[in-house]
Each structure stands twice: as structure tokens, then as C-alpha cells.
N, C-alpha and C positions, 0 to 999 in steps of 0.2 A: 661703514656702517655707523651711523649717527644716532645717538640716543640722548634724550633729554636728561634722564636721570642717571647719575654716576654713583654706582655702589662700591667703587673700588675701595675706598677707605672704610667701608661698613662691612666688608665681606667676612672677616673673621668673627666680628661681633654678631653677625647674622646666624651663626651657628648656634647662639644662645636663644634664638627666637622659638616660640612654642610649636609643637606639632599640631595638626589639625585634629578636630574631634573624630575619634574612631566611629561614633555613631553617625556623624554627618557624612563621612567617607563611605560608610556602609550604605547609607540611603542613596548617595549619588551613584555608586556602582550598581546598585539594584535598579535605579531608574534607567540608567544607560544600558541595562541588560549585559553588563560587562562579564566576559568570561576569561579564564586563564587562557593565555595565547593571543588575546586580542591585542591590536596594536594601538598604542596611545602616543599622541604628541603632546608632551608637557612643556608649555611655552613660558618663558621667564622662569625657568626651573630653579634658578638661584642656587642654593647649597643643597638642593634635593629634599626639602621638606615634604613635597607631595610626590616626587619621583619615587622615594623609597617605599611607601605604602602601595603605590601603583605596581611597582616591581614584586613587592611581597605578595600581592594578590596573584600574581603569575603573568602580568602583562608584559609585552615587549614595548619598552619605552624609549622614544626618541626624545631626549631632553634638549631643549633649545634655550640657550642663555647668551645674551650679548656681551655680558661683562666678563672679562677674562678672570679677574680675581674671584668672583662669584662661581664661575664655571669651574675653576680649579678645585675649589672647595667641594662642590658637588661631585666632581669626578673622584676625588679622595674618598668621599663618603660611600660612593657606589662601586668603588674598585673591587673587582672580582665578581660583579653581577653581570654575567654575560648578556642578560636581556636588556641592559640600559646602554644607550649609545648617546653621546654628547655631540652637539654641533653648535656653531655660533650663528645666531640669527635673532631677529626681533619678532614681536607680535604682528607686525605689519607684513614682514618680509621673512618668512622662517627659513626659506631655502629648501625646504622638504617638499617631496613629491605630492602631488594632489590626488585626491580620491582614494587613499590607501588607509585612512585611519578610522578606527571604530569610536574613538573618544579624543576630543581635544581639550586640554585642561589649561587654566591660567590660575595658579596659586599665588594670590597676593601680587599679581603682575598686570591684570587687566587694566587697572587704573593708571598705570604708567604708559599705557599705549594710546594711540589714536583709536578709540574704541570701535568706531565704524569700520576702519580699515582692518583692525584685527578681527572683527566678525566676518568681514569679506574673506580674509585669509583663511580663518577657520573653516568657513563654508567650503572653500576650495580644497582643503586638506581631507575633509571628512568623505567617507563613503556615503552613498544614499542611505539615509536612516541613522547616521552616526550622530553622536551627541557632542554639544559644546558645554563647557562648565567653567564658571569663575567663582572663586571663593576667597575669603579672607578670615583671618582671626581677629576679633574685636574684643578688647578688654572690657570687663564689666565696669563701667564708670560710676555706678552706684556703690561699689564695694569701697569701704572706708579708706583703704590704703590707696586705692586708685583715685578716689575723689580728692585726696590731698595732693597727689601727683599732678592731677589736672589743675589744681589751683596754683600750684607752683609754676606750671608751664604758662597758664594764662595770665599770671601776674607779670611774667617776663614778656609774653607775646599776647597782647590784649586782643588781637584779631585772629588768634589762632583757630585753625580749622583743619579737619581731616580730609577734606575734598572728596573726590569721587569714591574713595575707597570705603567710606561709610554710607554711601547713598544706595538706595534701591536701584538695582541694575535693570529692573524689569523693562522701563521705557525705552532705554537705549537698545536693548535686545530686540524688543517688539518693532522698534522704528526700522531696524535693518531690513525687516521684510524677508530675512533669510532663514528664520527659525520658528519652530512652532512648538506647542505643547510645553510651554515654559512652567517650571516648577521652582519654588523657592524652598530651600532646605536649611534647617538649623540644628546645631548640636553643641551641647554645652561640654566644656572641658575645663579641668584645673591644672594649672601648671605648678607644680611644686619645684621651687628653685632657690638656690642659696642667694643671699643678698648680693654677693659679688657677682654672680652670674646674671641676676636681674639688672644690675647696673650695666654690665657689659652688653646686655641685650638693648638697653637704652641707647647705647652708642652706635647701634645699627639702624635707628629709627630715621629713615630718610625723609619722612614727612616733616618731622620735627627739625631735622638738620636744614632742610630747604627753607623753612620759615624763620628759623633762628639765625642763620648766616653765622657770623662770627661769635655770636652769643651761644652757639650750640654747646660747646665745651662747658662754659660756666653753668648753663642750665643742667646739663647732665650732672655736674658737680653738685648742684643744689638738691637735685633728686637723690644723689648718692648719700648727701648729709642727712637728708630726712629718712631715707630708708635705714641707714645705719643708727639712726636715733630710736628706731622701734624697739629695740632690745631683744631682737631675735636674729638668729642666723639664717633662718628659712622663711620663705614667703609661699603662701598658696594663693596663686593668681588666677582668678576666674575669668575665663574666656568663653565667648560663643563663636563657633565657626559658622559664618553665614555664607550661603552658596546659592547660585542660580544656575539651572541646567535646562537646556532646551534641545530639541531634536532638529537636525538639518531638514530644511524645507526643500523638496526636490521639484 
């Protein structure tokens, strides 16, 4: 199983990443007509940031994650939840049975897949009328603290970009021809986090790591120095959960 993005060194720091907006998740579950007992395939489940609320809603969740270290952390967080089952697979080849899922989800993982192949795999997995969703947490870059962080990053990496994770996913979903009734959902959330945990979360930032290369550590050190200079032990970090959800076309 070959994957382009390697999260092995980031897996523990990923535990410090924010949860998704409860309002956005409630809207997604409502649109998908999700009910307790429904079967969900959560692809690129990572350390279970989306798996946990799906299980808390009462779903049977098959969590698929290609990275051993990420999957191990996800399994620890869901230990004791009989409705959660983990397996190794990718968005393009999950290894899960076709036509049995009510909902297929990609929490912060659709952008690391061949998106058309992942949409084809999602269509295969879903029951007729089932729903696909992809979602990410985006920091509010207009927030003063986040604006300063962006300045530090862009000073070190002039061409820095967030790639497809911050793009509108509508066109790629529509172009597949496999889904209909596409809806975009947003929900705000604020992550209250210690400065130390915020710095640790930056050590899980795969997009920054890929573009920074060997400069990744020194850049995170600069971010850490800035955050520690703010004179506070606690940060309130505004995020928006942005999601796209569409129904399987039969």
C-alpha cells in the first residue's frame, strides 16, 4: 500500500489538532439523514477526530487509515467502543465491501487522495441514496495571532500555499458525475488550547512540513517563540469547519 503523504512522524502531534465544529457535524448528519445504527466508512480516519463523533451519534463506524502510527493512536482513542472497527486502506482502495454504507466521510483526508479515484471508491462503498462528505478545519487567517503566524511562515516559504485542502471542492465532486444534490456546510468553532499544545499541533502540520522540508523544525521553533512571546499560557484559536456533502447518484 503506497501513500504519498507520510504522517508517521506527525501522528502524536496530530492528537492536538482541533475537533470539528459540532454545528457543522449536526448539519451534515441531518442532510445525510443519518440515524443511530447506520453504517459509516470514515476514510483517512487518522487519530479519530471524526470517528469519535460519528460513534457518539450511534453509528457503526469502519475507520480506514493507511498510516500505522496514526491508526494506532486512533485505536487507542476508540478502545472500548464496540461500534468502531479499524482497518488499513486508502481513499482510493479501502478494502471495504461495496454497497453497504449509509455515509462515507473524509475528515481532513480527501486532499491527500487522488480525488476522482476516491469519489469512485466512495460511490462503490455507498448504498443507493447514501451520502459522501469531505471536511476540513480552517484557521481564521484574519485573527491577529493567526495573521502573525502566517507572516512567519510566508517569510520562510515565499510560495507557501495550502493546496486543495482550502479549495472549493464543488467542481471536483460535480465533475465525477457520481453524486448529486451537493451542499456546502460551514460551522465556526474556537479551540482553547495551551500555548504548548498549540506548538505541538503545529508539529503535526503535514502541509507545512512538505513545503518546508528541512526547514520545518526551525519554522515551528519560530512559531513557538512568537506564541510564547504573547504573554499568555492559553490561546483561543478560531476555526471554521468547511464541508461538502452530496448524495450518491444511482
